[in-house]
N, C-alpha and C positions, 0 to 999 in steps of 0.2 A: 225240763224235759221236752216241752213244745219246741224250743229253739233247736235242740238236737234233732228232733224229728223233721223240722223244716229244712235243716241243712242236709240231712240225708236224702230228703225228697228232691233236692235240687238236681243232683246228677241223674237220678232216675227220670225226672221230668225231661231233662235234656236228651236222654237216650230215647225217650218216646218221640220227641219232636225231630230227632235227627241232628246231625252235626254239619256245619258248613264252615268254610274258611273265614267267613264273616264273623264267626264267633271268636276267632283269634285276633282280629284286627279291628280297631275302631276307625272306620272310614265311611264316607258317604258314597254309596254305589254310584258309579257313573261320573264321578267328578273329573277324573283324568280324561275320560272320553269327551266330556263337555268342553274341557280345555282344548283338546285336540280339534274338536269341531270349530271352535272359535278361530283357531289358527288356520284351519282349512279354508275358512271363509275370508281370511285376510287377503288383500290384494298382493300381487307380485311386487317384490321390492320393499315390502313392509317389514316391520319388526315381527309381526305374527307369522309371515311367510318364512322368515329366517328361523323362527323357533319351531315351526311345524315339523321339519324332518327329524331333528333330535327328539322332539316330544313323541312323534310317531314311533320311533325306534324304542324309546323308553316304554311306551304303552304296549308294544309288542312283547317286550321283555318281562314286564311286571304287571301288566293289566292295570286294575284299579287299586291294587294293594298300596296302602299308605299314601293315598292321594290327598288326604285332608280335604280342604275346601278349594282345590285347584280350579274346578269349573266355575265356582262362584267368583273366585279371584280373577280369572281370565275374562269372564263376562264383564266384571267391573272395570277392567283395563282395556276394553275393546277399542276406545279411541287411540290409545297409545299403541296398541298392537296393529292398528290399521295405518299408523303413521310411517313415514319413510324409515328404513333401517339405517339411520345415521349412528355413528358411535355414541353420540349423546343420548339418543332415544334408547338404544340398546342398553347402555349403562344404567339409565333411569329404570328401565323395566327390570333388569337384573337385580338392582338394589331393592326395588319394591317386592319382587318375588321372593328374594332371600329373606326379607323382613317378614313377609307373609308366612313363610314356612317356620321361621323362628317363633312366631306367635301361636303356632298350633300346639295342641295339648295331646295329640295322639302320635302314632309312630311316624307320621309324615314330617314331624319336626326333625326327627333323626335322619330320615331319608333325604329330605330337602336340605338339611344341614351338611350333607356330604360335599356340596359345592359351595364355595364362597361366592360372593357377588362378582368378584373379579373372574373366577373360573367360569361362572355361568355366562358372563358377558363375553368372554373369549370364545366359548362354544357357539354362542349365538352369532357373534361377529364372523367367525369362520364359515358358518352356515350361510350367512348373508353374502359373503364373498363368493362362495361356490354357486349360490343362486344367481348372482350377478354375472358370473363368467359362463355358466352353463345354461342359464335360462331356467324357466319354471318347470321344466320337464322332470327334473330330479324329484322335486316336491310332489308332483303329480304321480310319479311312479311309486314313490314310497307310500303315498296315500292309497294307491290302488292295491298295493300289497297289504297295507294295514287294514283296509276295509273287510276283505274276506276273512282274515284272521279274527277280527272282532266279531264278525257275524257267526263264524263257526264256533268259537270258544266263548262267546258272550262275556267278554271281560267286564 
């Protein structure tokens, strides 16, 4: 009888405390935003600079939902992210990030698994080529757009 009472009290207790989207997803708040900050700090022409624009767009689209440990991972990869955006460095990062998502136990495993390492590397490589041809102004513009949205909606 006590077990049934405890189970029935669960929804009532949740109703008293309120409901948030965080109740639906297991993720660490701010992880994608931390990853984005690492790439914003990366120098022009680096792997991080190449990742920054696609990551900023993803952050605008989904916020911090299903981010897993992205911020922790990006922080741990800062030396690689600050290195030149060569095909080898991009491939290395894409493989590491894909493996990191595969090791997650929350919804970020499925979301991160939508891209293979090859597809992830192709996106980063295309972004690096755009940055090389257009200069760093595209990244700066996307970050300018991303910052107000993040401030207003507090992703």
